[in-house]
C-alpha positions in Angstrom: -33.4 209.6 27.6 -32.8 207.3 30.6 -36.9 205.3 29.3 -35.6 205.2 25.9 -32.8 202.8 26.6 -35.3 200.8 28.8 -38.0 200.6 25.6 -34.5 199.5 23.8 -33.2 197.0 25.8 -37.1 195.3 25.9 -37.1 195.6 22.4 -33.2 194.2 22.2 -34.8 190.9 24.5 -37.8 190.6 22.2 -36.4 190.9 19.0 -33.0 189.9 19.4 -33.6 186.0 20.5 -32.0 183.3 18.7 -33.5 179.7 17.9 -30.8 177.2 17.9 -31.5 173.7 16.1 -30.9 171.5 18.8 -31.7 173.7 22.3 -35.4 174.5 23.4 -34.9 177.7 24.6 -34.1 180.9 22.7 -30.5 182.9 23.3 -30.7 186.1 24.1 -29.2 189.2 22.9 -27.2 190.4 20.0 -25.5 188.3 17.7 -21.5 189.2 16.4 -20.4 187.0 13.8 -16.5 187.3 13.6 -14.3 185.5 10.9 -17.1 183.6 9.9 -17.8 182.7 13.5 -21.0 183.4 14.9 -21.1 184.7 18.6 -23.7 184.5 21.6 -24.4 187.3 24.1 -22.7 185.5 26.7 -22.3 187.4 30.9 -18.9 189.0 30.4 -16.3 187.3 33.2 -16.9 188.7 36.7 -15.9 188.9 40.1 -18.3 189.7 43.0 -18.0 188.5 46.6 -20.9 186.7 48.5 -22.3 187.1 51.7 -19.8 185.8 53.3 -17.3 187.4 52.2 -16.7 184.2 49.2 -15.1 185.5 45.9 -17.4 184.6 43.6 -16.9 184.6 39.6 -18.0 182.7 36.3 -16.8 179.9 37.0 -18.4 179.1 40.5 -22.0 178.8 38.0 -19.7 176.7 35.4 -21.8 173.8 36.3 -24.8 175.1 37.4 -27.8 177.5 35.6 -28.7 180.3 37.1 -31.7 182.8 38.0 -30.6 186.3 38.2 -31.7 189.8 39.9 -30.5 192.9 40.5 -31.8 194.8 43.7 -31.1 196.7 47.4 -32.1 196.4 50.7 -34.0 199.5 51.1 -35.3 199.9 48.5 -39.2 201.0 49.0 -40.5 200.1 45.3 -40.4 197.1 43.6 -37.9 195.4 44.9 -40.4 193.5 47.6 -42.6 192.2 44.8 -39.3 190.6 42.9 -38.1 188.9 45.9 -41.2 187.6 46.8 -41.4 185.9 42.9 -37.8 185.0 43.7 -39.0 183.3 46.5 -41.5 181.1 45.1 -38.7 180.1 42.4 -36.6 178.8 45.6 -39.0 177.5 47.1 -40.1 174.6 43.9 -36.7 174.6 42.7 -35.6 173.9 46.9 -32.1 171.5 47.2 -32.1 171.7 43.3 -28.8 170.9 42.8 -27.9 172.1 39.2 -30.2 176.0 39.7 -28.8 178.4 41.7 -30.8 181.7 42.4 -28.2 184.9 42.3 -29.1 188.3 43.9 -26.7 191.5 43.1 -27.1 194.9 45.3 -26.9 198.1 43.6 -26.3 199.5 45.9 -23.1 198.1 48.1 -22.9 201.0 50.1 -25.4 200.2 52.3 -25.7 196.7 51.3 -22.5 195.1 53.3 -21.5 191.4 53.7 -22.8 191.6 56.4 -26.1 192.8 56.1 -26.8 191.2 52.6 -26.2 187.9 55.4 -28.3 188.9 57.6 -30.9 189.7 54.8 -30.8 186.4 53.6 -31.3 185.3 57.5 -34.7 187.3 57.4 -36.3 185.8 54.1 -34.7 181.6 55.5 -33.2 180.4 52.6 -30.3 178.5 52.0 -27.3 180.7 50.8 -25.7 177.7 49.6 -28.0 177.5 47.2 -29.4 181.0 46.7 -26.4 183.8 47.3 -26.6 187.3 47.8 -23.3 189.4 45.9 -22.0 192.5 46.6 -18.8 194.3 45.2 -17.9 198.1 43.0 -20.6 200.0 42.6 -19.9 200.6 39.1 -19.2 197.2 37.9 -22.0 196.1 39.4 -24.2 198.7 37.4 -22.2 198.0 34.0 -23.3 194.0 35.3 -26.6 195.4 34.8 -26.5 195.9 31.1 -24.9 192.6 30.7 -28.3 191.1 31.8 -30.1 193.5 30.0 -31.7 195.1 33.0 -31.8 198.9 33.5 -30.3 200.4 37.4 -28.8 203.8 37.3 -28.7 205.7 40.2 -31.2 208.5 40.4 -32.3 211.0 43.3 -35.4 211.5 42.3 -36.7 207.9 42.6 -37.6 205.2 45.6 -34.6 205.2 47.4 -31.9 206.5 45.1 -31.9 204.0 42.1 -34.0 203.2 39.1 -34.3 200.3 38.2 -36.1 197.5 35.8 -37.2 193.7 37.5 -36.0 191.7 35.3 -35.4 188.0 36.2 -33.8 186.2 34.1 -31.7 182.7 33.2 -28.7 181.8 33.0 -27.2 178.3 31.0 -23.5 177.2 32.0 -22.0 178.4 29.4 -23.4 182.2 30.6 -26.2 182.7 27.7 -29.5 184.4 28.9 -32.7 181.9 28.0 -35.5 183.2 29.5 -36.5 185.9 31.8 -39.6 187.6 32.7 -40.6 190.2 34.7 -40.5 190.0 38.4 -43.8 191.9 39.8 -45.9 189.8 37.7 -46.8 186.4 38.9 -48.0 185.2 35.5 -45.2 186.0 33.8 -43.2 184.3 37.0 -45.3 181.0 36.2 -43.9 181.1 32.7 -40.6 181.7 33.8 -40.9 178.4 36.5 -41.8 176.3 33.5 -38.5 177.4 31.8 -36.4 176.6 34.1 -38.0 173.2 34.1 -37.0 173.3 30.6 -34.0 174.1 31.2 -32.8 171.8 33.7 -35.0 168.8 31.7 -32.4 169.8 28.5 -29.4 169.5 31.1 -30.5 166.2 32.1 -30.6 165.1 29.2 -27.1 165.8 28.0 
């Protein structure tokens, strides 16, 4: 059932992109028509805590594009591969004030604020640009669904969690504008181009 759900999510991303006439990248996700208005999928309101104990919500990104992923520090399978690609993104856009990176833990019991801060330090990244979020476990897992990422507890999975390694690009309105498989460097090559495209689009506004 979980695998079926995973493929359904991938299908939603693949077939539900709505190309807007005034944009250069699509908006992904299902659309709704309410009272004659077309409503695009967007990341719903959230409140989490970063590695420094600061509260982070949607408004924190109202003037930034951001790249998002879901992980846990003790992950023995795909997370190290995904983080390697996230580091590629960070290195390419380090210091760009219009782009942030956001990593959500799905294991908040072990990934405390202190452990996330140490993790960031070991990666050697500036947490003003790349932040690591924790919070209520169920809220984090539910939020993964909003990013079309499969994430759930599974005692038989490596590390106790089964999750996908997708990396997503979100715009200032909370719309998902691009995604890549974080374990595939070639897919991330295209994703880097998508980031540049959307940054140029916002430069022109």
